[in-house]
N, C-alpha and C positions, 0 to 999 in steps of 0.2 A: 692675233689677229679679229678674233670674235669678239674680244672684248671691245678692240676699237672701234668697230663698225654698232657694237652696243652703244658707245657714247655717241659716237655720232647719230645713231637713234634717237638719245635722248635729247640732244640739241636740236634735232629737228622736229620733234614734237613740243619742245620748249619754243621754236620759234615761230609755228603753227599757231600754237596756243597765242602766243603775243600777237602775231597779224589779226586774229579772229578777236583781240581785245581791243586793237589799236582806236584809240581815238582823238589824234591828233596826228599833224603832219610833223611834228619833234619825236613823238615814239615812234614812227614811220623810220625818221631818219636813223632813230639809235638801234631799230633792229635793222637796217640796211650796213648799219656797222660791223652788227654782230654777224650778219649773214657773211660779210668779206673777212671778218675777223677767223672766224668758222670754218670758212670755206664752203658754204652750203648753198652758196649763190645758183651754182649749176645742177643743184635738184631740181625734178621738173616740178613736183608738186609745190613746193616753196615758192620757187618761180612763180609760177600762175598764180597763187596767193598774193605774193609782194606785189605782182602787176595789177591784181585787182584792187588792192589797198592803195598802191599809188594813183591807178584811176579813181577811185573814190574822193581823194584828197586833192585831185588835181595835179598830181606830180608825176606828170607822165614823162617829163626830161628823167627826172629819177629813175623810172622803169626802163627807159631807152638807156641810160647809162649802164643799167646791169645788163643788157643785154651785149655792149660793147664791152664788159669786160671779160665774156665769157670768149676763149678763141675761136672755138667752131661751137656756138648753142645749137642747140636741139631746134628742127623745124618745129616742134610744139611750143616751145617758148618764144620763138619768134613769131608764132601765128597768132596767140595769144597777145602779145605785145601789137601786132597789126591790128586785131581786134580791137585790144583798148584804143588805140590812137585813132581810128577810125570815127571814134566818137568823140573826137577833141575837136578844140577848135585850131589844131595844127595839121591840116589836112597834108602835107608835105612829108608829116614825119613815116607813116606806113611807108613811103617809098623811099625812106632813109634805111630802115631795117630790112625792106626787099634788098635795096642794093647791098646793105652789110651780108644777107646773105647769100647774094650772087660772089661777091668777092672772097666769101671764105667757103665757097663752094657746098652748098647747103640747097639740097634740091627741094623746091616749093613741093606742095601736096593740092589736092584739091580743095581744103580750105583756106590757104593761102589767099586765093584770087578775090573771092567775094569782097572781103573787107578792103582788100587793097583796090577795087574797082570802084566800092564806094568810097573811099577816101580821094581816089583821082577826079571822081563825079563829083563831090564837093568841092575839090579845088579847082575845079574849072567853074564853077559856080560862084566862086569866092575871090575877093581880093588879091589873097595868095595862091595864083596860079602856079601850078605845074611845071610852066613851061620856063619860070625863073630857075628852074632845075634841071642838073643834067639826068638826059634821059637813060633809060637802063633796057635792055632787051628783057622783055616778060616770057619766061619761059624755062626750060631747061636746055643748058647747054649741048 
């Protein structure tokens, strides 16, 4: 078992290096394929760096797909994605992430709401009104 975790660690380090050296959306898509093939997309550190890379290339839908691949993503991954998407031109996407969290019984924390509210505020000030999307209960059940 220790050898397997060592191999996983080698792949994790390789992916992190690839993410830091990534210079194009095509390279990022290849890294995404490796994340799925190596089953590394649930690693919090890798997911955080992948989301940041997606944000830098304007591929936030790709980052959103990462979150939906996870049956029960950690709140840190969801918060990172909400933060990244709150700076995008798609203000309703953070609400979709929050809804995904709610459906999967992932409790938000104090870091969830500031960027979610920023995005909702931006949505109210844009043509992409949040009112065209289903409302969800904000807070824990």
